[in-house]
Residue frames as qw, qx, qy, qz and C-alpha x, y, z in Angstrom:
[[0.777, 0.366, 0.318, -0.401, 89.08, 29.55, 164.46],
 [0.534, -0.039, 0.716, 0.448, 89.89, 27.13, 161.61],
 [0.434, 0.746, 0.077, -0.499, 89.51, 28.90, 158.27],
 [0.794, 0.384, 0.277, 0.382, 90.45, 28.45, 154.65],
 [0.522, -0.038, 0.077, 0.848, 93.10, 30.75, 153.23],
 [0.033, 0.512, 0.324, 0.795, 90.77, 33.42, 151.83],
 [0.504, -0.756, -0.347, -0.234, 88.68, 33.65, 155.00],
 [0.705, -0.439, -0.162, 0.533, 91.81, 33.76, 157.15],
 [0.387, 0.181, 0.155, 0.891, 93.19, 36.59, 155.03],
 [0.200, -0.648, -0.348, -0.648, 89.93, 38.54, 155.30],
 [0.651, -0.681, -0.332, 0.056, 89.73, 37.96, 159.06],
 [0.634, -0.252, -0.073, 0.727, 93.29, 39.21, 159.58],
 [0.171, 0.383, 0.245, 0.874, 92.53, 42.29, 157.48],
 [0.403, -0.716, -0.383, -0.421, 89.40, 42.98, 159.54],
 [0.701, -0.599, -0.243, 0.301, 91.15, 42.55, 162.88],
 [0.553, -0.039, 0.046, 0.831, 94.09, 44.65, 161.70],
 [0.017, 0.561, 0.318, 0.765, 91.84, 47.44, 160.45],
 [0.518, -0.729, -0.221, -0.390, 90.07, 47.57, 163.81],
 [0.108, 0.592, -0.632, 0.489, 93.27, 47.02, 165.84],
 [0.879, -0.330, 0.067, -0.337, 91.88, 43.85, 167.43],
 [0.154, -0.594, 0.789, -0.024, 94.72, 41.78, 168.97],
 [0.951, 0.126, 0.012, -0.281, 94.95, 38.26, 167.57],
 [0.471, -0.427, 0.746, 0.199, 97.14, 35.16, 167.29],
 [0.767, 0.477, -0.213, -0.372, 97.68, 33.51, 163.91],
 [0.547, -0.314, 0.767, 0.116, 98.93, 29.97, 163.25],
 [0.679, 0.581, -0.165, -0.417, 99.39, 29.10, 159.58],
 [0.856, -0.109, 0.481, 0.156, 100.48, 25.68, 158.29],
 [0.362, -0.338, 0.572, 0.654, 103.05, 25.20, 155.52],
 [0.186, 0.297, 0.772, 0.530, 100.47, 24.51, 152.79],
 [0.210, 0.056, 0.104, -0.971, 98.08, 27.21, 154.12],
 [0.376, -0.249, -0.796, -0.403, 95.23, 24.66, 154.17],
 [0.519, -0.629, -0.579, -0.003, 94.09, 25.13, 157.78],
 [0.228, 0.350, -0.285, 0.863, 95.17, 28.56, 159.04],
 [0.411, -0.647, -0.621, 0.162, 93.87, 29.63, 162.43],
 [0.083, 0.458, -0.084, 0.881, 93.15, 33.19, 163.50],
 [0.504, -0.563, -0.637, 0.152, 92.16, 33.65, 167.15],
 [0.149, -0.844, 0.049, -0.513, 91.41, 36.83, 169.07],
 [0.290, 0.332, -0.706, 0.554, 93.78, 37.04, 172.02],
 [0.450, -0.231, 0.415, -0.756, 90.82, 37.38, 174.39],
 [0.887, 0.044, -0.090, -0.451, 89.36, 34.13, 173.06],
 [0.530, 0.392, -0.743, 0.118, 92.43, 31.95, 173.58],
 [0.861, -0.465, -0.038, -0.200, 91.96, 29.13, 176.08],
 [0.042, 0.745, -0.648, 0.151, 95.31, 28.79, 177.94],
 [0.734, -0.215, 0.625, -0.156, 94.54, 25.17, 178.80],
 [0.840, 0.420, 0.337, 0.068, 94.78, 24.45, 175.06],
 [0.596, 0.639, 0.019, 0.486, 97.11, 27.07, 173.58],
 [0.498, -0.756, 0.021, 0.425, 100.16, 28.69, 175.17],
 [0.625, 0.631, 0.053, 0.457, 102.45, 31.17, 173.45],
 [0.439, -0.741, 0.058, 0.505, 105.45, 33.31, 174.22],
 [0.591, 0.656, 0.195, 0.427, 106.52, 35.75, 171.52],
 [0.408, 0.402, -0.243, 0.783, 109.60, 37.60, 172.74],
 [0.097, -0.032, -0.585, 0.805, 108.10, 37.98, 176.20],
 [0.554, -0.025, -0.007, -0.832, 104.48, 38.56, 175.22],
 [0.237, 0.005, -0.972, -0.001, 102.72, 35.50, 176.61],
 [0.605, -0.367, -0.237, -0.665, 99.46, 34.16, 177.96],
 [0.850, -0.324, -0.409, 0.075, 100.70, 32.26, 181.03],
 [0.351, -0.858, 0.330, -0.180, 102.59, 32.79, 184.26],
 [0.469, 0.464, -0.729, 0.181, 106.01, 31.23, 184.79],
 [0.820, -0.464, 0.165, -0.291, 105.87, 28.30, 187.19],
 [0.032, -0.562, 0.827, -0.020, 108.74, 26.20, 188.43],
 [0.893, 0.048, -0.327, -0.305, 108.46, 22.53, 187.52],
 [0.820, -0.467, 0.329, 0.013, 109.72, 19.62, 189.61],
 [0.063, 0.687, -0.676, -0.259, 113.28, 18.73, 188.65],
 [0.937, 0.078, 0.338, -0.044, 113.83, 15.59, 186.58],
 [0.356, -0.385, 0.657, 0.542, 116.74, 14.22, 184.61],
 [0.603, 0.562, -0.058, -0.563, 115.90, 14.72, 180.97],
 [0.579, -0.016, 0.764, 0.285, 115.89, 11.73, 178.66],
 [0.500, 0.713, -0.039, -0.490, 115.88, 12.56, 174.96],
 [0.548, -0.157, 0.747, 0.342, 116.66, 9.84, 172.42],
 [0.431, 0.578, -0.246, -0.648, 116.70, 10.30, 168.64],
 [0.637, 0.100, 0.750, 0.147, 115.76, 7.71, 166.02],
 [0.269, 0.596, -0.252, -0.713, 116.33, 9.42, 162.66],
 [0.872, 0.446, 0.030, -0.198, 115.51, 7.98, 159.26],
 [0.842, -0.139, 0.319, 0.412, 118.29, 5.83, 157.86],
 [0.159, -0.576, 0.385, 0.703, 121.07, 7.42, 155.85],
 [0.236, 0.125, 0.827, 0.495, 119.92, 5.37, 152.84],
 [0.117, 0.749, 0.652, -0.030, 116.40, 6.82, 153.11],
 [0.088, -0.843, -0.018, 0.530, 117.77, 10.34, 153.40],
 [0.266, -0.373, 0.593, 0.662, 120.15, 9.84, 150.47],
 [0.308, 0.428, 0.789, 0.317, 117.36, 8.70, 148.14],
 [0.085, 0.912, 0.388, -0.101, 115.56, 12.01, 148.61],
 [0.283, -0.742, 0.256, 0.551, 118.82, 13.96, 148.57],
 [0.385, -0.079, 0.702, 0.593, 119.76, 12.43, 145.21],
 [0.243, 0.688, 0.654, 0.200, 116.36, 13.38, 143.78],
 [0.086, -0.935, -0.116, 0.323, 116.96, 16.96, 144.88],
 [0.356, -0.515, 0.486, 0.610, 120.41, 17.00, 143.27],
 [0.381, 0.297, 0.747, 0.457, 118.88, 15.74, 140.01],
 [0.112, 0.881, 0.459, 0.012, 116.37, 18.60, 140.08],
 [0.244, -0.834, 0.160, 0.468, 119.22, 21.05, 140.72],
 [0.421, -0.218, 0.654, 0.589, 121.23, 19.63, 137.82],
 [0.282, 0.527, 0.713, 0.368, 118.19, 20.01, 135.55],
 [0.111, 0.194, 0.056, 0.973, 117.88, 23.65, 136.55],
 [0.371, -0.605, -0.601, -0.368, 114.50, 23.34, 138.30],
 [0.518, -0.850, -0.089, -0.031, 115.78, 24.57, 141.67],
 [0.518, 0.550, -0.436, 0.488, 119.06, 25.87, 143.03],
 [0.020, -0.252, 0.704, -0.664, 118.24, 25.71, 146.74],
 [0.676, -0.336, -0.472, -0.455, 115.75, 23.35, 148.38],
 [0.315, -0.442, 0.624, -0.563, 115.11, 22.88, 152.10],
 [0.669, -0.012, -0.715, -0.204, 114.88, 19.10, 152.54],
 [0.395, -0.414, 0.521, -0.633, 113.25, 17.89, 155.77],
 [0.572, -0.065, -0.812, -0.097, 112.42, 14.63, 157.53],
 [0.670, -0.602, 0.054, -0.432, 110.64, 13.47, 160.69],
 [0.362, 0.323, -0.804, 0.344, 112.74, 11.88, 163.44],
 [0.715, -0.530, -0.420, -0.178, 111.09, 9.76, 166.10],
 [0.113, 0.492, -0.571, 0.648, 112.14, 10.83, 169.59],
 [0.671, -0.473, -0.570, 0.011, 111.59, 9.23, 172.98],
 [0.110, 0.424, -0.374, 0.817, 111.58, 11.44, 176.04],
 [0.301, -0.415, -0.778, 0.364, 110.30, 11.55, 179.60],
 [0.047, 0.271, 0.168, -0.947, 108.98, 15.08, 179.03],
 [0.364, 0.664, 0.646, -0.094, 105.47, 16.01, 177.95],
 [0.367, 0.569, 0.323, 0.661, 104.92, 18.55, 175.18],
 [0.248, -0.921, -0.164, -0.251, 103.76, 21.09, 177.77],
 [0.696, -0.616, 0.115, 0.351, 106.86, 20.50, 179.90],
 [0.632, 0.154, 0.309, 0.694, 109.04, 21.02, 176.83],
 [0.100, 0.800, 0.285, 0.518, 107.22, 24.28, 176.14],
 [0.445, -0.888, -0.069, -0.086, 107.61, 25.58, 179.70],
 [0.743, -0.502, 0.212, 0.388, 111.25, 24.52, 180.11],
 [0.683, 0.369, 0.285, 0.562, 112.58, 25.55, 176.69],
 [0.195, -0.683, 0.029, 0.704, 114.54, 28.75, 176.17],
 [0.379, 0.316, 0.590, 0.640, 113.53, 30.34, 172.88],
 [0.060, 0.144, 0.016, -0.988, 112.37, 33.74, 171.68],
 [0.603, 0.040, -0.261, -0.752, 109.28, 32.22, 170.05],
 [0.062, -0.026, 0.981, -0.181, 107.34, 29.38, 171.66],
 [0.632, -0.038, -0.179, -0.753, 103.97, 27.79, 170.96],
 [0.170, 0.021, 0.966, -0.196, 102.10, 24.90, 172.59],
 [0.501, 0.066, -0.306, -0.807, 99.04, 23.80, 170.63],
 [0.831, -0.095, -0.022, -0.547, 96.34, 21.55, 172.11],
 [0.663, -0.383, 0.642, -0.026, 98.84, 18.91, 173.20],
 [0.862, 0.473, 0.183, 0.009, 99.38, 18.15, 169.50],
 [0.723, 0.387, -0.079, 0.567, 102.64, 19.98, 168.87],
 [0.410, -0.828, -0.036, 0.381, 105.15, 22.32, 170.43],
 [0.583, 0.666, 0.006, 0.466, 107.42, 24.89, 168.76],
 [0.489, -0.765, 0.033, 0.417, 110.51, 26.57, 170.22],
 [0.668, 0.614, 0.195, 0.372, 111.76, 28.59, 167.29],
 [0.472, -0.488, 0.051, 0.733, 114.89, 30.74, 167.08],
 [0.277, 0.122, 0.504, 0.809, 113.86, 32.20, 163.72],
 [0.252, 0.539, 0.280, -0.753, 111.76, 35.31, 163.30],
 [0.469, 0.515, 0.641, 0.322, 109.51, 35.48, 160.24],
 [0.179, 0.570, 0.159, 0.786, 108.46, 39.13, 160.07],
 [0.258, -0.546, -0.500, 0.620, 108.09, 41.94, 162.57],
 [0.120, 0.647, 0.363, 0.660, 106.02, 45.03, 161.79],
 [0.340, -0.620, -0.402, 0.582, 106.33, 48.15, 163.92],
 [0.108, 0.602, -0.095, -0.785, 105.14, 51.55, 162.79],
 [0.772, 0.561, 0.017, -0.299, 105.22, 51.13, 159.03],
 [0.149, 0.639, -0.749, -0.087, 108.52, 49.24, 159.01],
 [0.981, -0.028, 0.040, -0.190, 108.59, 45.51, 158.22],
 [0.022, -0.676, 0.737, 0.001, 111.63, 43.38, 159.01],
 [0.981, 0.045, -0.129, -0.137, 112.50, 39.76, 158.19],
 [0.293, -0.714, 0.633, -0.059, 115.32, 37.70, 159.69],
 [0.921, 0.234, -0.272, -0.151, 116.11, 34.67, 157.50],
 [0.543, -0.601, 0.585, -0.033, 118.28, 32.05, 159.18],
 [0.916, 0.372, -0.149, -0.009, 120.62, 29.86, 157.11],
 [0.477, 0.531, -0.590, 0.377, 123.73, 28.13, 158.42],
 [0.764, -0.580, 0.123, -0.255, 124.20, 25.96, 161.50],
 [0.609, 0.407, -0.616, 0.290, 127.35, 24.56, 163.12],
 [0.774, -0.489, -0.353, 0.195, 128.30, 22.89, 166.39],
 [0.060, -0.954, 0.178, -0.233, 129.86, 25.64, 168.51],
 [0.757, -0.544, 0.336, 0.133, 132.33, 23.19, 170.09],
 [0.817, 0.385, 0.157, 0.399, 134.19, 22.85, 166.79],
 [0.464, -0.459, 0.063, 0.755, 137.41, 24.90, 166.95],
 [0.028, -0.256, 0.299, 0.919, 136.97, 28.24, 165.13],
 [0.286, 0.480, 0.829, 0.000, 133.32, 27.35, 164.48],
 [0.216, 0.833, 0.252, -0.443, 132.22, 30.92, 163.75],
 [0.004, 0.633, -0.517, -0.576, 135.05, 31.49, 161.28],
 [0.239, 0.000, 0.923, 0.300, 134.32, 28.18, 159.58],
 [0.299, 0.615, 0.720, -0.114, 130.59, 28.80, 159.13],
 [0.171, 0.862, 0.083, -0.469, 131.08, 32.36, 157.88],
 [0.016, 0.629, -0.597, -0.498, 133.81, 31.42, 155.39],
 [0.506, 0.106, 0.850, 0.099, 132.23, 28.20, 154.08],
 [0.106, 0.134, -0.505, -0.846, 131.43, 28.72, 150.34],
 [0.221, -0.365, -0.858, -0.285, 128.36, 26.46, 150.39],
 [0.208, -0.624, -0.619, 0.429, 126.89, 28.13, 153.47],
 [0.068, -0.430, 0.052, 0.899, 127.65, 31.59, 152.08],
 [0.148, -0.037, -0.659, -0.737, 126.00, 30.84, 148.73],
 [0.242, -0.484, -0.840, -0.052, 122.96, 29.32, 150.46],
 [0.172, -0.611, -0.434, 0.640, 122.56, 32.31, 152.76],
 [0.007, -0.286, 0.277, 0.917, 122.95, 34.76, 149.87],
 [0.158, -0.247, -0.800, -0.523, 120.23, 32.96, 147.93],
 [0.249, -0.619, -0.728, 0.156, 117.78, 33.20, 150.82],
 [0.156, -0.528, -0.167, 0.818, 118.61, 36.85, 151.49],
 [0.069, 0.100, -0.500, -0.857, 117.93, 37.62, 147.84],
 [0.226, -0.400, -0.840, -0.288, 114.67, 35.64, 147.95],
 [0.232, -0.645, -0.585, 0.433, 113.46, 37.46, 151.08],
 [0.076, -0.370, 0.104, 0.920, 114.38, 40.82, 149.53],
 [0.168, -0.123, -0.677, -0.706, 112.19, 39.91, 146.57],
 [0.272, -0.525, -0.806, 0.029, 109.37, 38.76, 148.86],
 [0.189, -0.601, -0.378, 0.679, 109.42, 41.99, 150.87],
 [0.033, -0.182, 0.349, 0.919, 109.49, 43.99, 147.62],
 [0.130, -0.418, -0.812, -0.387, 106.03, 42.54, 146.83],
 [0.345, -0.740, -0.577, 0.013, 104.50, 44.26, 149.84],
 [0.372, -0.824, -0.084, 0.419, 106.83, 47.14, 150.75],
 [0.489, 0.825, -0.082, 0.272, 109.20, 49.77, 149.39],
 [0.014, -0.833, 0.473, -0.287, 112.77, 50.84, 150.19],
 [0.974, -0.225, 0.001, -0.001, 113.83, 47.24, 150.85],
 [0.299, 0.743, -0.549, 0.237, 117.40, 46.85, 152.07],
 [0.833, -0.143, -0.470, 0.255, 119.68, 44.47, 153.99],
 [0.303, -0.893, 0.134, -0.304, 120.26, 46.15, 157.37],
 [0.451, -0.608, 0.647, -0.095, 122.46, 43.45, 158.88],
 [0.780, 0.406, -0.420, -0.223, 124.22, 40.69, 156.98],
 [0.831, 0.087, -0.529, 0.151, 125.24, 37.23, 158.26],
 [0.219, -0.604, 0.523, -0.560, 125.43, 37.72, 162.02],
 [0.550, 0.025, -0.830, 0.090, 125.94, 34.76, 164.35],
 [0.571, -0.489, 0.236, -0.616, 123.88, 33.77, 167.39],
 [0.150, 0.206, -0.947, 0.197, 124.36, 30.90, 169.82],
 [0.767, -0.274, -0.178, -0.553, 121.59, 28.44, 170.72],
 [0.118, -0.356, 0.863, -0.338, 122.12, 26.28, 173.81],
 [0.759, -0.077, -0.459, -0.456, 120.44, 22.86, 173.67],
 [0.856, -0.441, 0.138, -0.230, 120.00, 19.87, 175.92],
 [0.930, -0.144, 0.192, 0.279, 123.19, 18.23, 174.64],
 [0.591, 0.041, 0.209, 0.778, 125.27, 20.85, 172.77],
 [0.080, 0.757, 0.125, -0.636, 125.45, 24.47, 171.67],
 [0.587, 0.462, 0.511, 0.426, 124.91, 25.55, 168.08],
 [0.075, -0.451, 0.108, 0.883, 125.86, 28.65, 166.14],
 [0.427, 0.611, 0.654, 0.127, 123.27, 29.91, 163.66],
 [0.250, -0.125, 0.254, 0.926, 123.66, 32.57, 160.98],
 [0.211, 0.762, 0.601, -0.118, 120.98, 35.18, 160.21],
 [0.227, 0.153, 0.198, 0.941, 120.50, 38.45, 158.34],
 [0.117, 0.627, 0.530, -0.559, 118.07, 41.35, 158.80],
 [0.160, 0.267, 0.557, 0.770, 116.13, 42.75, 155.84],
 [0.088, 0.539, 0.510, -0.664, 113.72, 45.68, 156.12],
 [0.117, 0.402, 0.567, 0.709, 111.14, 47.50, 154.03],
 [0.151, 0.152, 0.293, -0.932, 108.59, 50.30, 154.39],
 [0.116, 0.490, 0.861, 0.071, 104.85, 49.61, 154.33],
 [0.083, -0.569, -0.341, -0.743, 102.08, 51.98, 153.35],
 [0.190, -0.178, 0.470, -0.843, 100.59, 54.08, 156.13],
 [0.694, 0.007, 0.314, -0.648, 97.63, 52.43, 157.89],
 [0.325, 0.295, -0.860, -0.259, 98.77, 49.00, 156.73],
 [0.372, -0.073, 0.791, -0.480, 96.52, 47.27, 159.30],
 [0.740, 0.342, 0.225, -0.534, 93.64, 46.66, 156.89],
 [0.731, 0.517, -0.413, -0.168, 96.05, 44.66, 154.71],
 [0.398, -0.562, 0.709, -0.151, 97.74, 42.51, 157.36],
 [0.846, 0.108, 0.511, -0.106, 96.31, 39.31, 155.89],
 [0.711, 0.702, -0.023, 0.040, 97.47, 40.20, 152.39],
 [0.033, 0.834, -0.537, 0.120, 100.91, 41.13, 153.67],
 [0.549, -0.399, 0.723, -0.128, 101.45, 37.84, 155.49],
 [0.830, 0.247, 0.496, -0.061, 99.96, 35.47, 152.92],
 [0.554, 0.815, -0.150, -0.086, 101.76, 37.22, 150.02],
 [0.167, 0.724, -0.658, 0.118, 105.15, 36.12, 151.37],
 [0.680, -0.251, 0.653, -0.220, 104.28, 32.57, 152.46],
 [0.854, -0.440, -0.169, 0.220, 105.71, 29.98, 152.68],
 [0.312, -0.873, 0.286, 0.244, 108.83, 31.44, 154.26],
 [0.617, 0.688, -0.380, -0.041, 111.75, 31.41, 151.84],
 [0.099, -0.629, 0.744, -0.203, 114.23, 30.04, 154.38],
 [0.527, -0.098, 0.814, -0.222, 112.32, 26.75, 154.72],
 [0.789, 0.515, 0.272, -0.195, 111.28, 26.31, 151.08],
 [0.628, -0.154, 0.461, 0.608, 113.97, 27.43, 148.64],
 [0.241, 0.729, -0.119, -0.630, 114.45, 29.16, 145.32],
 [0.273, -0.239, -0.168, -0.917, 112.81, 29.67, 142.95],
 [0.360, -0.096, 0.658, -0.654, 110.06, 29.35, 145.51],
 [0.770, 0.186, 0.061, -0.607, 107.05, 28.13, 143.50],
 [0.767, 0.340, -0.527, -0.134, 108.85, 25.36, 141.61],
 [0.190, 0.355, -0.812, 0.422, 110.88, 24.37, 144.67],
 [0.542, -0.088, 0.517, -0.657, 107.71, 23.85, 146.71],
 [0.865, 0.249, -0.178, -0.398, 106.42, 21.52, 143.99],
 [0.593, 0.390, -0.688, 0.150, 109.64, 19.51, 144.20],
 [0.194, -0.324, 0.703, -0.602, 109.48, 19.40, 148.02],
 [0.772, 0.016, 0.270, -0.575, 106.12, 17.64, 147.78],
 [0.853, 0.348, -0.355, -0.158, 107.67, 15.06, 145.44],
 [0.541, 0.419, -0.651, 0.330, 110.85, 14.28, 147.37],
 [0.245, -0.355, 0.635, -0.641, 109.82, 14.47, 151.03],
 [0.321, -0.086, -0.940, -0.085, 108.36, 11.29, 152.51],
 [0.154, -0.529, -0.735, 0.395, 105.71, 12.92, 154.71],
 [0.014, 0.811, 0.350, 0.469, 103.39, 15.93, 154.96],
 [0.300, 0.254, -0.385, 0.835, 104.85, 18.89, 156.85],
 [0.329, -0.712, -0.617, 0.062, 101.55, 20.08, 158.30],
 [0.197, -0.977, -0.085, -0.011, 102.18, 23.01, 160.65],
 [0.689, -0.403, 0.245, 0.551, 105.93, 22.40, 160.64],
 [0.381, -0.024, 0.345, 0.858, 107.69, 25.25, 158.75],
 [0.013, -0.809, -0.482, -0.335, 104.48, 27.28, 158.78],
 [0.184, 0.341, -0.272, 0.881, 104.41, 30.51, 160.77],
 [0.367, -0.716, -0.590, 0.067, 102.77, 31.78, 163.94],
 [0.277, 0.197, -0.158, 0.927, 102.61, 35.23, 165.44],
 [0.162, -0.684, -0.604, 0.377, 100.73, 37.87, 167.35],
 [0.115, 0.502, 0.181, 0.838, 99.32, 41.29, 166.48],
 [0.278, -0.407, -0.643, 0.586, 98.65, 43.38, 169.59],
 [0.104, 0.895, 0.414, -0.129, 96.91, 46.29, 167.87],
 [0.002, 0.937, -0.240, -0.253, 100.17, 48.12, 167.24],
 [0.012, -0.614, 0.767, 0.188, 103.00, 45.66, 166.63],
 [0.966, 0.139, -0.054, -0.214, 103.04, 42.35, 164.75],
 [0.100, -0.621, 0.777, 0.016, 105.72, 39.80, 165.53],
 [0.947, 0.141, 0.021, -0.287, 105.99, 36.28, 164.17],
 [0.348, -0.532, 0.761, 0.130, 108.21, 33.22, 163.81],
 [0.633, 0.289, -0.634, -0.336, 108.89, 30.39, 161.40],
 [0.846, -0.342, 0.248, -0.326, 107.77, 27.11, 162.98],
 [0.661, 0.378, -0.625, 0.171, 111.09, 25.31, 163.02],
 [0.067, 0.199, -0.819, 0.534, 112.32, 23.30, 166.03],
 [0.672, -0.076, -0.107, -0.729, 109.00, 21.49, 165.98],
 [0.016, 0.098, -0.982, 0.162, 107.84, 18.38, 167.83],
 [0.627, -0.073, -0.231, -0.741, 104.53, 16.64, 167.26],
 [0.471, -0.071, 0.823, -0.310, 102.52, 13.87, 168.92],
 [0.633, 0.266, -0.429, -0.587, 101.23, 11.29, 166.46],
 [0.872, -0.061, -0.447, -0.188, 99.69, 7.92, 167.34],
 [0.758, -0.650, 0.048, 0.004, 101.12, 8.15, 170.88],
 [0.781, -0.030, 0.085, 0.618, 104.62, 8.74, 169.53],
 [0.071, -0.886, 0.038, 0.456, 106.68, 11.92, 169.28],
 [0.719, 0.385, 0.293, 0.499, 108.18, 13.07, 165.99],
 [0.222, -0.756, 0.088, 0.609, 110.63, 15.93, 165.61],
 [0.667, 0.655, 0.290, 0.204, 110.87, 17.53, 162.19],
 [0.299, -0.765, 0.282, 0.495, 114.10, 19.05, 160.91],
 [0.777, 0.481, 0.288, 0.287, 116.16, 19.60, 157.78],
 [0.334, -0.616, 0.228, 0.676, 118.48, 21.89, 155.88],
 [0.483, 0.769, -0.086, -0.410, 119.12, 23.62, 152.59],
 [0.778, 0.012, 0.523, 0.347, 120.48, 21.58, 149.67],
 [0.325, 0.830, -0.232, -0.389, 122.54, 23.17, 146.88],
 [0.848, 0.461, -0.261, 0.032, 124.82, 21.74, 144.19],
 [0.248, 0.614, -0.626, 0.411, 127.69, 22.07, 146.68],
 [0.709, -0.463, 0.280, -0.452, 126.01, 20.02, 149.42],
 [0.231, 0.314, -0.915, 0.104, 127.67, 16.95, 150.93],
 [0.686, -0.318, -0.495, -0.428, 125.08, 14.28, 151.68],
 [0.650, -0.224, -0.620, 0.378, 126.78, 13.04, 154.86],
 [0.170, -0.005, -0.318, 0.933, 127.12, 16.56, 156.27],
 [0.424, -0.237, -0.219, -0.846, 123.52, 17.40, 155.42],
 [0.716, -0.304, -0.613, -0.142, 122.30, 14.20, 157.08],
 [0.506, -0.182, -0.551, 0.638, 124.27, 15.05, 160.21],
 [0.068, -0.132, 0.093, -0.985, 122.86, 18.59, 160.23],
 [0.592, -0.337, -0.452, -0.575, 119.34, 17.17, 160.15],
 [0.717, -0.328, -0.582, 0.197, 120.18, 15.08, 163.24],
 [0.362, -0.008, -0.357, 0.861, 121.96, 17.95, 165.02],
 [0.247, -0.255, -0.079, -0.931, 118.83, 20.09, 164.72],
 [0.682, -0.429, -0.536, -0.251, 116.82, 17.55, 166.70],
 [0.367, 0.021, -0.588, 0.721, 117.11, 19.02, 170.18],
 [0.296, -0.844, -0.432, -0.116, 115.26, 20.80, 172.95],
 [0.276, 0.594, -0.251, 0.712, 116.72, 24.15, 174.12],
 [0.693, -0.686, -0.096, -0.199, 116.69, 23.20, 177.79],
 [0.440, 0.499, -0.575, 0.476, 119.73, 23.67, 180.02]]
């Protein structure tokens, strides 16, 4: 159901208290969150796969050669927003901001075909309006342990010594450290004994035209016993996700609204499932939307005082892909 933030929070608390399984889909601005009992989901409208928990059967699709063409914003358009971000950084208003843009794409695949063919740990197809195939977990709650897995740092795996380069790059290291610190602070709002369990590990993502290496960390905390009646408060207290906003979070979100040329909508929001025992969720990156009979893919990256505008522009383009092999 479509709800405002306060009603969504209350509904999640109620379902959590009574161990009622539900799916939640929350947009970046938290203006139109949706909370749906798993039993009420219509699979002709909404499909999801959250690390193997799904509401559909695998079916083989007829083979077709995949066409996927990108038409990103011009470098000049990107640079105008980039320069505004740098000015804000120089003035001390932000020190890390995730700058994003929409890229028009043309493909012979439907959104549902992209959903079914994509390889990703977290996938969502929503009413033929958008599709998500995210590699980034938001939070997972099991028992009374909560874990977050912020992802910061991407490089083409075909580059010689790519893993060594991404892990030793000062800009990427500083950016990742900032987000890890931000997520630690976020988890400290809702849990105790917060610690970094795993720091800057590398995973490979295979796409339709190349393979990428992405860097993540694992941060954990301990929730109160019987946390279920506070699930809504837990989730909304740490939104938006730090990895796709920046730091300091509140001021950086204000700047994002000034420098980006479009509204994010559900892109960079979160979606997830609570099955009565375990909650698992993802950040809605790797996101493609239908709008006025065209497809737009939204992507971006973190900007710091060390960022190179040409490299950041290329990263934005590199992240426009479908994980289909």
